[in-house]
N, C-alpha and C positions, 0 to 999 in steps of 0.2 A: 873779751870772752875767751875762755880757755877750752875746757872739755865741753863738747857739744853732744847732747843726747838726741836720739830720734823720738820725737813725741807726736809723730803724725799718725793718726788713727788708722789710715788705710794700710799702714805698714807694720802695725802692732798686732800682737795676739790679744785675745779678750782679757786674760789676766793682767797683761802689761797695761792695757788701757784702763782697766778698773783700778789698778794700783795708783796711776797718776791722778785719777779723779778723787780717790780717797785722800791722797796726800794734799792736793792743792785746791780741790773743788773749783778749779778754773778751766774754762773752755775758751778756745781762741778760734774765731771764725774769720777766714781770709776772704776779702772781697775784691774782685777784679772785674774784667769785662772781656768780651770778644768784639773787637772792632778794628777797622783798618788802621794801620800805622805806617803808611807810605810803602815804598818799594823795598825797604831794607830791614824792616822789623816784622815779626810774625803777627798775625791777627790776635794771637793770645798774649800779646805783650803785657797787658795789665795783670793778667793772671800770673804770668811768670815773675813779674816784678814783685807782686805781693807774696808769692810763695817763697822766693829767695829770702825775703825779710821775715816772714811769719814763722818759718821753720826755726830760725835762730831765736826769735822772740819766745816761741813755745819752749825751746830748750832752756833759755835763760830764766823764764818764769816758772818752769816745771808745770806748764799747763798742757792740756790735751788739745792738739791742733786738729780741728775737724775738717773733713773734706767738704767743699761747698761748690756751688754753681760757678763754672767758668764764666757763664754769661751774666751780664749785669744789665743796668738800665741805661741805654745809650742810643736813643732815637736820633740824637744829635749827629751821629755818624752814619745813619742808615742810608744816605744817598750813595754810599760807596759799597759795592759788592764785597762780601767778606765780613760784614758787620752783622751780628746777631743782637737783638735787644729783647728784653722782657718788659712786660707792663709793670708799672710800679707796684700794683697790688699783688702781682704774681711774685715779685721779688720779696716783698714784705712777708707773704705767706711762707715762702721757702725759708726765710730767716727764722720766723716763728716756729715752724715745725722742726727745724734742725735744732734750735735752742731748747725747745721743750723736751726733745728726745734725751738730751744730757741733763737737763734739770731733773728729769725723772730718775736719774742715777746719781743725784747728789750735788750737782753743780750749783754753786752759790754766786759765782762771779763769771761774767762773760766779757771778753775783750774782742771787739770788732777791729780788725786791722784792714784798712782800705787804701787802694791805690787809685780808684776811679772816682772822679768828682761826681759823676752822675748818679752814683749809688747813695750819696750822703743823706738825702731826704728820706729814703726808704729805711736806711739803717737807723737813723734817729727815731723814726716813728716806731719801728719794731722794738728798739731798745726801751722806749718809754712804755710800750704795752707789756713787755716782759717784766719790767720793774713793777708795774701796777698790778699785774695779775699773779705774779709768782714770787715777788719779794726779792728777786735777785738784784745784784749790783752790776750795771752795765757801764763800760767805758769804751770810748771810740778813739782809735789812733789813726790819724790821717797821714799815712806814710809818705804820700806824694808831697804834702805840704811840709812835713819835717825835712824831707830831702831838699826841697826848695830853700828852706831856712839855713840848713847846714852848708849848702853850696852857694849861698848868695855871694856874688862877686866873682865866682868861678864859672857858673853856668846858670841859665834861666830854666825854669820848668816850662818847657815847650812841648807840644805834641810831637812825639817821635824824635826829639832831640837827644842830646847826650845823657841827660838824667833819666831817660827811659831806656836808652841803649845799655847803660852800665849794669842795671840789675839783671837784664836778660843775658848779658855777657857773663855775669857771675853764675847764672843758673842754667841756662841753655845756650851756650855759645855756638853750638852747631846750627842754630836757627838764624843766625845773623847773616845778612847779605849787604854789608856796609859799602861794598863797591857800587851798589845800585843807588846810593843816596845822592843822586845828582840833580834832583829837581825840587829843592826846598822852596816854599812860598816866600815872597818878600818879607824879610824879618820885621822891619819897623812897623809896617802896616798890620801885620799879624799880631805883634806884641801889643799894639795899641788897642785892638779890639778884644784881645784876650784879657787885658787889664780891666776893660769895661765889664766884661762878663764876670770877673772874679771880685768886683767891688763889693764891699759889705754894706754900702749905703744905697746908692742908686745904680741899678744895673739892668741891662737888656736880657730878655730871654731869646737867645739866638735859635734859629730854626735849623741851621746846618753848619757843620764845621767849615764848609767852603766860604762862609762869611769871614772866617779867620784865615784859613789857609786853603786857597783854591786847589792846590795839589794834594791836600789831605795832611800835610805836615809842614812844620817849619822849625828852624833852629840850626845849630851847628854841632859838629861832633869833635870839636878841637881837643877836648880833654879826655877823650875815650882811650882807655888802655886797660889791660887785664889787671894791673895793679890798682888802678882807680876803681875798677868794678868791685874787686874784693873789699877795698876800703869803704866804698859807699854802703855795701850791705852790712858791714860791721858797724859803721857809725850810726846808720839809721836804726838798725835793730837795737843797738845799745841804748840809743836815746829813748826808744819806745819802752824798753825794759825798765829803765830808771823812772821815767815819767809815769808809766802805768802803775808801778809799785807805789809810788807816792800818792797817786790819785785814789787807788783802791784803799789805801790806809786812811786817807782823809775822809773817804765816803763811809767808812765803817761807823 
């Protein structure tokens, strides 16, 4: 991606926002969460991760990037202070109300970009309701899973590991305290339970992140660098731009 434009609604004037909607009829909704991420990452990690990526996606697709709730659905982390969680029905209603606001101004396509796995059920339900009631086309991009696929063999998608450090480093490096990352939970045990949780066939519904990582996080930071941070955001956003264009075209 070369020239990057600012398509973030909070930072645009009304005529600028309206012009984007008229050109593309596309709205982009970023989805993250507020939850503990160990002693070295901010509690807003998932929000910063998705914003780093979504801003580039919005520029690349010429869609209007909407402001949305920092807080997601994350009761899984609630045993740690610093975690905020919404009820699923609250999150769905926030998604619906936000989307309808721009549908009323001509939006025909909505792209949900998500970093937090706990939001997925709510996003999928809201998207299906929007399509049913308003005739819009909804597409979901799971940025965290795309990151996992792109960096397979280099790093695993672990809670507060390298693949979550890197987008924060690209977007808000001032919030990192990597020197405090001294207490990761045992890796192999954590990875085994995490794999069970993410299975597509038979999986447990875990009550608490401590069942995976007693210290609240696991993973390593071996690949972390400023260069890798910039690379990750470019690669993941580029992948989403290409795939979303193809999916929207196919769904027309």
